[in-house]
N, CA and C atoms as a LAMMPS dump frame, in Angstrom:
ITEM: TIMESTEP
0
ITEM: NUMBER OF ATOMS
354
ITEM: BOX BOUNDS ff ff ff
-5.0000000000000000e+02 5.0000000000000000e+02
-5.0000000000000000e+02 5.0000000000000000e+02
-5.0000000000000000e+02 5.0000000000000000e+02
ITEM: ATOMS id mol type element x y z
1 1 1 N 290.219 -277.361 -134.711
2 1 2 C 290.519 -277.702 -133.33
3 1 3 C 291.442 -276.638 -132.733
4 2 1 N 291.049 -276.093 -131.606
5 2 2 C 291.856 -275.063 -130.936
6 2 3 C 293.067 -275.702 -130.262
7 3 1 N 294.207 -275.016 -130.366
8 3 2 C 295.434 -275.51 -129.752
9 3 3 C 295.679 -274.78 -128.429
10 4 1 N 296.25 -275.519 -127.469
11 4 2 C 296.43 -274.975 -126.122
12 4 3 C 297.835 -275.246 -125.601
13 5 1 N 298.391 -274.254 -124.907
14 5 2 C 299.637 -274.392 -124.159
15 5 3 C 299.246 -274.383 -122.686
16 6 1 N 299.611 -275.44 -121.964
17 6 2 C 299.263 -275.569 -120.548
18 6 3 C 300.494 -275.221 -119.702
19 7 1 N 300.354 -274.202 -118.838
20 7 2 C 301.473 -273.736 -118.025
21 7 3 C 301.133 -273.882 -116.536
22 8 1 N 301.89 -274.736 -115.85
23 8 2 C 301.703 -274.945 -114.413
24 8 3 C 302.959 -275.616 -113.885
25 9 1 N 303.4 -275.222 -112.689
26 9 2 C 304.61 -275.833 -112.143
27 9 3 C 304.356 -277.244 -111.618
28 10 1 N 303.102 -277.607 -111.385
29 10 2 C 302.786 -278.95 -110.889
30 10 3 C 302.461 -279.875 -112.057
31 11 1 N 303.273 -280.916 -112.221
32 11 2 C 303.088 -281.855 -113.334
33 11 3 C 301.693 -282.485 -113.307
34 12 1 N 301.206 -282.852 -112.105
35 12 2 C 299.888 -283.491 -112.035
36 12 3 C 298.788 -282.547 -112.521
37 13 1 N 298.958 -281.244 -112.289
38 13 2 C 297.966 -280.258 -112.736
39 13 3 C 298.008 -280.124 -114.259
40 14 1 N 299.214 -280.133 -114.836
41 14 2 C 299.328 -280.075 -116.301
42 14 3 C 298.648 -281.289 -116.925
43 15 1 N 298.894 -282.464 -116.368
44 15 2 C 298.292 -283.698 -116.882
45 15 3 C 296.769 -283.634 -116.743
46 16 1 N 296.3 -283.176 -115.598
47 16 2 C 294.867 -283.079 -115.345
48 16 3 C 294.184 -282.141 -116.35
49 17 1 N 294.751 -280.959 -116.54
50 17 2 C 294.189 -279.991 -117.5
51 17 3 C 294.253 -280.563 -118.913
52 18 1 N 295.392 -281.144 -119.256
53 18 2 C 295.564 -281.718 -120.596
54 18 3 C 294.501 -282.78 -120.872
55 19 1 N 294.267 -283.667 -119.913
56 19 2 C 293.265 -284.718 -120.099
57 19 3 C 291.867 -284.141 -120.29
58 20 1 N 291.518 -283.138 -119.478
59 20 2 C 290.201 -282.505 -119.602
60 20 3 C 290.025 -281.858 -120.971
61 21 1 N 291.058 -281.156 -121.418
62 21 2 C 290.965 -280.444 -122.691
63 21 3 C 290.921 -281.405 -123.875
64 22 1 N 291.787 -282.399 -123.861
65 22 2 C 291.852 -283.371 -124.953
66 22 3 C 290.51 -284.082 -125.116
67 23 1 N 289.924 -284.467 -123.988
68 23 2 C 288.636 -285.154 -123.983
69 23 3 C 287.522 -284.288 -124.577
70 24 1 N 287.713 -282.971 -124.544
71 24 2 C 286.695 -282.034 -125.013
72 24 3 C 287.046 -281.363 -126.341
73 25 1 N 287.938 -281.987 -127.094
74 25 2 C 288.197 -281.516 -128.453
75 25 3 C 289.276 -280.468 -128.635
76 26 1 N 290.061 -280.21 -127.605
77 26 2 C 291.177 -279.278 -127.731
78 26 3 C 292.454 -280.078 -127.983
79 27 1 N 293.417 -279.451 -128.628
80 27 2 C 294.709 -280.107 -128.844
81 27 3 C 295.767 -279.404 -127.993
82 28 1 N 296.306 -280.109 -127.009
83 28 2 C 297.364 -279.544 -126.171
84 28 3 C 298.679 -279.737 -126.926
85 29 1 N 299.241 -278.616 -127.405
86 29 2 C 300.447 -278.701 -128.233
87 29 3 C 301.722 -278.439 -127.459
88 30 1 N 301.582 -278.073 -126.172
89 30 2 C 302.773 -277.83 -125.375
90 30 3 C 302.455 -277.657 -123.911
91 31 1 N 303.496 -277.836 -123.101
92 31 2 C 303.391 -277.658 -121.654
93 31 3 C 304.628 -276.897 -121.188
94 32 1 N 304.462 -276.142 -120.109
95 32 2 C 305.595 -275.434 -119.521
96 32 3 C 305.431 -275.427 -118.013
97 33 1 N 306.57 -275.524 -117.294
98 33 2 C 306.506 -275.566 -115.836
99 33 3 C 306.823 -274.234 -115.169
100 34 1 N 307.138 -273.21 -115.96
101 34 2 C 307.303 -271.868 -115.391
102 34 3 C 307.085 -270.823 -116.485
103 35 1 N 306.993 -269.58 -116.058
104 35 2 C 306.685 -268.503 -116.993
105 35 3 C 307.732 -268.274 -118.065
106 36 1 N 308.985 -268.502 -117.718
107 36 2 C 310.075 -268.314 -118.677
108 36 3 C 309.925 -269.28 -119.855
109 37 1 N 309.692 -270.547 -119.524
110 37 2 C 309.512 -271.573 -120.562
111 37 3 C 308.223 -271.304 -121.33
112 38 1 N 307.197 -270.802 -120.636
113 38 2 C 305.92 -270.493 -121.291
114 38 3 C 306.108 -269.482 -122.422
115 39 1 N 306.918 -268.463 -122.194
116 39 2 C 307.168 -267.437 -123.216
117 39 3 C 307.846 -268.074 -124.432
118 40 1 N 308.869 -268.888 -124.18
119 40 2 C 309.579 -269.57 -125.278
120 40 3 C 308.617 -270.454 -126.075
121 41 1 N 307.818 -271.25 -125.347
122 41 2 C 306.884 -272.169 -126.013
123 41 3 C 305.808 -271.4 -126.775
124 42 1 N 305.362 -270.284 -126.225
125 42 2 C 304.337 -269.482 -126.913
126 42 3 C 304.875 -268.999 -128.26
127 43 1 N 306.109 -268.489 -128.248
128 43 2 C 306.719 -267.984 -129.48
129 43 3 C 306.948 -269.109 -130.481
130 44 1 N 307.344 -270.252 -129.973
131 44 2 C 307.646 -271.417 -130.798
132 44 3 C 306.385 -272.052 -131.392
133 45 1 N 305.32 -272.182 -130.593
134 45 2 C 304.149 -272.97 -130.982
135 45 3 C 302.937 -272.147 -131.44
136 46 1 N 302.868 -270.876 -131.083
137 46 2 C 301.717 -270.016 -131.392
138 46 3 C 300.373 -270.685 -131.097
139 47 1 N 300.135 -271.052 -129.837
140 47 2 C 298.859 -271.695 -129.504
141 47 3 C 297.696 -270.706 -129.589
142 48 1 N 296.481 -271.238 -129.761
143 48 2 C 295.28 -270.396 -129.773
144 48 3 C 294.965 -269.892 -128.367
145 49 1 N 295.276 -270.74 -127.36
146 49 2 C 294.92 -270.448 -125.969
147 49 3 C 296.065 -270.869 -125.041
148 50 1 N 296.243 -270.129 -123.945
149 50 2 C 297.205 -270.507 -122.908
150 50 3 C 296.452 -270.581 -121.582
151 51 1 N 296.624 -271.695 -120.84
152 51 2 C 296.153 -271.726 -119.453
153 51 3 C 297.398 -271.471 -118.613
154 52 1 N 297.366 -270.428 -117.801
155 52 2 C 298.564 -269.951 -117.098
156 52 3 C 298.376 -269.934 -115.589
157 53 1 N 299.14 -270.769 -114.896
158 53 2 C 299.145 -270.753 -113.435
159 53 3 C 299.74 -269.411 -112.996
160 54 1 N 299.307 -268.893 -111.866
161 54 2 C 299.837 -267.61 -111.388
162 54 3 C 301.123 -267.8 -110.592
163 55 1 N 301.114 -268.727 -109.646
164 55 2 C 302.26 -268.891 -108.758
165 55 3 C 303.177 -270.003 -109.255
166 56 1 N 304.361 -269.614 -109.743
167 56 2 C 305.346 -270.575 -110.254
168 56 3 C 306.75 -270.079 -109.929
169 57 1 N 307.708 -271.004 -109.853
170 57 2 C 309.096 -270.589 -109.617
171 57 3 C 309.697 -269.951 -110.872
172 58 1 N 310.798 -269.307 -110.719
173 58 2 C 311.575 -268.676 -111.787
174 58 3 C 310.904 -267.436 -112.377
175 59 1 N 309.701 -267.579 -112.934
176 59 2 C 308.933 -266.429 -113.425
177 59 3 C 307.459 -266.757 -113.229
178 60 1 N 306.744 -265.896 -112.504
179 60 2 C 305.335 -266.201 -112.237
180 60 3 C 304.448 -265.92 -113.454
181 61 1 N 303.198 -266.329 -113.329
182 61 2 C 302.266 -266.21 -114.44
183 61 3 C 301.967 -264.788 -114.845
184 62 1 N 301.981 -263.87 -113.891
185 62 2 C 301.712 -262.466 -114.178
186 62 3 C 302.805 -261.864 -115.063
187 63 1 N 304.055 -262.109 -114.697
188 63 2 C 305.188 -261.6 -115.484
189 63 3 C 305.182 -262.226 -116.877
190 64 1 N 304.893 -263.509 -116.938
191 64 2 C 304.845 -264.216 -118.22
192 64 3 C 303.71 -263.679 -119.097
193 65 1 N 302.552 -263.441 -118.489
194 65 2 C 301.411 -262.875 -119.208
195 65 3 C 301.795 -261.548 -119.861
196 66 1 N 302.462 -260.693 -119.092
197 66 2 C 302.866 -259.38 -119.608
198 66 3 C 303.795 -259.513 -120.813
199 67 1 N 304.742 -260.446 -120.739
200 67 2 C 305.688 -260.656 -121.847
201 67 3 C 304.988 -261.211 -123.087
202 68 1 N 304.093 -262.161 -122.87
203 68 2 C 303.366 -262.755 -124.004
204 68 3 C 302.497 -261.694 -124.676
205 69 1 N 301.807 -260.871 -123.885
206 69 2 C 300.956 -259.827 -124.45
207 69 3 C 301.761 -258.737 -125.144
208 70 1 N 302.986 -258.509 -124.668
209 70 2 C 303.855 -257.534 -125.318
210 70 3 C 304.177 -258.009 -126.739
211 71 1 N 304.439 -259.315 -126.874
212 71 2 C 304.772 -259.902 -128.175
213 71 3 C 303.53 -260.122 -129.039
214 72 1 N 302.396 -260.435 -128.399
215 72 2 C 301.159 -260.725 -129.121
216 72 3 C 299.971 -260.188 -128.323
217 73 1 N 299.579 -258.936 -128.593
218 73 2 C 298.49 -258.311 -127.833
219 73 3 C 297.152 -259.055 -127.926
220 74 1 N 296.997 -259.915 -128.926
221 74 2 C 295.724 -260.636 -129.08
222 74 3 C 295.751 -262.032 -128.44
223 75 1 N 296.801 -262.331 -127.673
224 75 2 C 296.931 -263.655 -127.043
225 75 3 C 295.743 -263.955 -126.129
226 76 1 N 295.256 -265.196 -126.197
227 76 2 C 294.164 -265.653 -125.334
228 76 3 C 294.755 -266.4 -124.146
229 77 1 N 294.89 -265.703 -123.03
230 77 2 C 295.469 -266.317 -121.826
231 77 3 C 294.408 -266.368 -120.735
232 78 1 N 294.197 -267.578 -120.211
233 78 2 C 293.286 -267.791 -119.092
234 78 3 C 294.156 -268.078 -117.868
235 79 1 N 294.007 -267.291 -116.818
236 79 2 C 294.797 -267.485 -115.61
237 79 3 C 294.174 -268.585 -114.746
238 80 1 N 295.041 -269.373 -114.128
239 80 2 C 294.596 -270.431 -113.22
240 80 3 C 295.196 -270.103 -111.861
241 81 1 N 294.33 -269.92 -110.851
242 81 2 C 294.844 -269.501 -109.552
243 81 3 C 294.262 -270.327 -108.416
244 82 1 N 294.976 -270.317 -107.311
245 82 2 C 294.477 -270.963 -106.1
246 82 3 C 293.593 -269.962 -105.366
247 83 1 N 292.784 -270.457 -104.469
248 83 2 C 291.963 -269.574 -103.64
249 83 3 C 292.877 -268.571 -102.928
250 84 1 N 292.384 -267.363 -102.717
251 84 2 C 293.16 -266.388 -101.971
252 84 3 C 294.096 -265.545 -102.82
253 85 1 N 294.033 -265.696 -104.141
254 85 2 C 294.905 -264.9 -105.017
255 85 3 C 294.096 -263.87 -105.809
256 86 1 N 293.003 -263.412 -105.23
257 86 2 C 292.1 -262.507 -105.931
258 86 3 C 292.797 -261.246 -106.456
259 87 1 N 293.694 -260.684 -105.652
260 87 2 C 294.415 -259.482 -106.074
261 87 3 C 295.242 -259.729 -107.333
262 88 1 N 295.923 -260.856 -107.367
263 88 2 C 296.738 -261.188 -108.54
264 88 3 C 295.86 -261.478 -109.757
265 89 1 N 294.73 -262.127 -109.523
266 89 2 C 293.794 -262.412 -110.614
267 89 3 C 293.275 -261.106 -111.202
268 90 1 N 292.89 -260.176 -110.326
269 90 2 C 292.391 -258.877 -110.779
270 90 3 C 293.452 -258.164 -111.622
271 91 1 N 294.691 -258.182 -111.134
272 91 2 C 295.775 -257.544 -111.883
273 91 3 C 295.974 -258.227 -113.241
274 92 1 N 295.889 -259.545 -113.265
275 92 2 C 296.061 -260.296 -114.516
276 92 3 C 294.984 -259.923 -115.526
277 93 1 N 293.742 -259.821 -115.066
278 93 2 C 292.642 -259.471 -115.961
279 93 3 C 292.807 -258.025 -116.451
280 94 1 N 293.227 -257.124 -115.56
281 94 2 C 293.469 -255.733 -115.965
282 94 3 C 294.628 -255.65 -116.965
283 95 1 N 295.585 -256.563 -116.832
284 95 2 C 296.739 -256.595 -117.737
285 95 3 C 296.339 -257.1 -119.117
286 96 1 N 295.318 -257.953 -119.178
287 96 2 C 294.896 -258.456 -120.483
288 96 3 C 294.539 -259.929 -120.54
289 97 1 N 294.56 -260.615 -119.394
290 97 2 C 294.12 -262.01 -119.384
291 97 3 C 292.648 -262.04 -119.787
292 98 1 N 292.256 -263.064 -120.535
293 98 2 C 290.881 -263.14 -121.041
294 98 3 C 289.912 -263.794 -120.054
295 99 1 N 290.437 -264.255 -118.911
296 99 2 C 289.575 -264.867 -117.915
297 99 3 C 290.405 -265.571 -116.869
298 100 1 N 289.73 -266.229 -115.935
299 100 2 C 290.467 -266.958 -114.898
300 100 3 C 289.645 -268.132 -114.391
301 101 1 N 290.346 -269.101 -113.854
302 101 2 C 289.755 -270.296 -113.269
303 101 3 C 290.391 -270.443 -111.897
304 102 1 N 289.576 -270.748 -110.876
305 102 2 C 290.097 -270.922 -109.529
306 102 3 C 290.241 -272.413 -109.224
307 103 1 N 291.434 -272.798 -108.733
308 103 2 C 291.675 -274.183 -108.318
309 103 3 C 291.036 -274.42 -106.96
310 104 1 N 290.573 -275.583 -106.646
311 104 2 C 290.384 -276.712 -107.558
312 104 3 C 289.152 -276.453 -108.423
313 105 1 N 289.205 -276.885 -109.675
314 105 2 C 288.092 -276.637 -110.593
315 105 3 C 287.572 -277.952 -111.167
316 106 1 N 286.354 -277.898 -111.637
317 106 2 C 285.754 -279.053 -112.29
318 106 3 C 285.933 -278.903 -113.793
319 107 1 N 285.862 -280.002 -114.493
320 107 2 C 286.056 -280.021 -115.943
321 107 3 C 285.147 -279.028 -116.666
322 108 1 N 283.869 -278.967 -116.292
323 108 2 C 282.945 -278.08 -116.997
324 108 3 C 283.33 -276.609 -116.846
325 109 1 N 283.978 -276.259 -115.735
326 109 2 C 284.391 -274.867 -115.511
327 109 3 C 285.5 -274.475 -116.484
328 110 1 N 286.488 -275.345 -116.652
329 110 2 C 287.595 -275.019 -117.562
330 110 3 C 287.124 -275.027 -119.018
331 111 1 N 286.271 -275.966 -119.374
332 111 2 C 285.767 -276.035 -120.748
333 111 3 C 284.901 -274.81 -121.059
334 112 1 N 284.107 -274.402 -120.098
335 112 2 C 283.278 -273.206 -120.269
336 112 3 C 284.149 -271.956 -120.432
337 113 1 N 285.191 -271.823 -119.612
338 113 2 C 286.08 -270.649 -119.694
339 113 3 C 286.758 -270.571 -121.056
340 114 1 N 287.236 -271.706 -121.562
341 114 2 C 287.89 -271.714 -122.868
342 114 3 C 286.887 -271.505 -123.986
343 115 1 N 285.687 -272.032 -123.8
344 115 2 C 284.64 -271.889 -124.803
345 115 3 C 284.173 -270.451 -124.977
346 116 1 N 284.354 -269.633 -123.943
347 116 2 C 283.946 -268.231 -123.994
348 116 3 C 284.899 -267.353 -124.803
349 117 1 N 286.067 -267.889 -125.16
350 117 2 C 287.033 -267.105 -125.924
351 117 3 C 286.588 -266.98 -127.374
352 118 1 N 286.876 -265.851 -127.972
353 118 2 C 286.512 -265.615 -129.384
354 118 3 C 287.523 -266.267 -130.292
């Protein structure tokens, strides 16, 4: 069973993603509400996959992605973005994100994105 760290500043979004993933055979082993906490949790929990919101207070998803990849170049991070953040998504993918999901998304979209990871 693949383990996942869910990172989003909105609690309802973390719960929503967690429910979708759990229902589809993933184990959500941690949650974080900003990029700073995401880095700590990544180091602590070593998840197989991270779903990372782009826009968050304290430290955004892009900065957090860079730090996680610095520590673990093979990290599987999927960016989660709102419409209109195409530039940031492009930068995230160029930085090393393994994919992205645009909010609002349906369950099959997130499961497909995670399923595409090696």
